[in-house]
N, C-alpha and C positions, 0 to 999 in steps of 0.2 A: 705145923712143921713143914716147911717147903723143901722140896728136893729137886735136883736137876737130873737130866738124863745123862748117861755115861757118854764121854766124848766119842766113843766108838759107835754110838747108835746111828747117827746119820750116815757115815760111810758104809756101814753094814746094810742099812736099809736101802740105800741107793744101789749097792752091788746086787742085792736080792731082787729088786724091782725094776732094774734098768733093762727094759725090753722095748721093742718097737710099739707094742700095744699100749704101754703106759704113757699117758700124756700129762698127768698131773697128780700131785698128792697134797692134801691139806690135813692139818691137825686141828682137832677140837678138844674140848674137855679141860680137865684141870691143868695138864702140862701146857696147853696153849695159853692159859691164863696166868701161868707162873705160879700155880698153886698145887702142883703135884707133890705127892708124898711117896715114901718108899712102897706104899701099898696101892698106889694108883696104877691103872692101866694106861696105855697110850692109845688114844682114839684117832684113827687115821681114816681118811676117805681117799680112795684110789679111783682115779678117772682113767678110763680105758677107751680105746677106739672101738673094740668089739667085746661083747660079753664073753668071758671065758666059759668053756664047757666044763661041766662037772663042778665039784665043790672047790671053792677057794679055801685053802687052809689058813692058818694063822702063823705069824712069825713069833718065835719066842726068843728073847734075848736076855741072857743072864750074865751077870758079872762074875 
């Protein structure tokens, strides 16, 4: 059973991560292959100019 991400996902992600330190984002995993399900997580790689201090949290997006 394939699933798609909500239309609001990309705008919310960009708003959350749009900082001078972020230079790129890539997606891997089931959603990048078009095989995501309602139970799939979203695997993202974030490329930054400088390593952030402390723990980087996770983003939780719910419909």
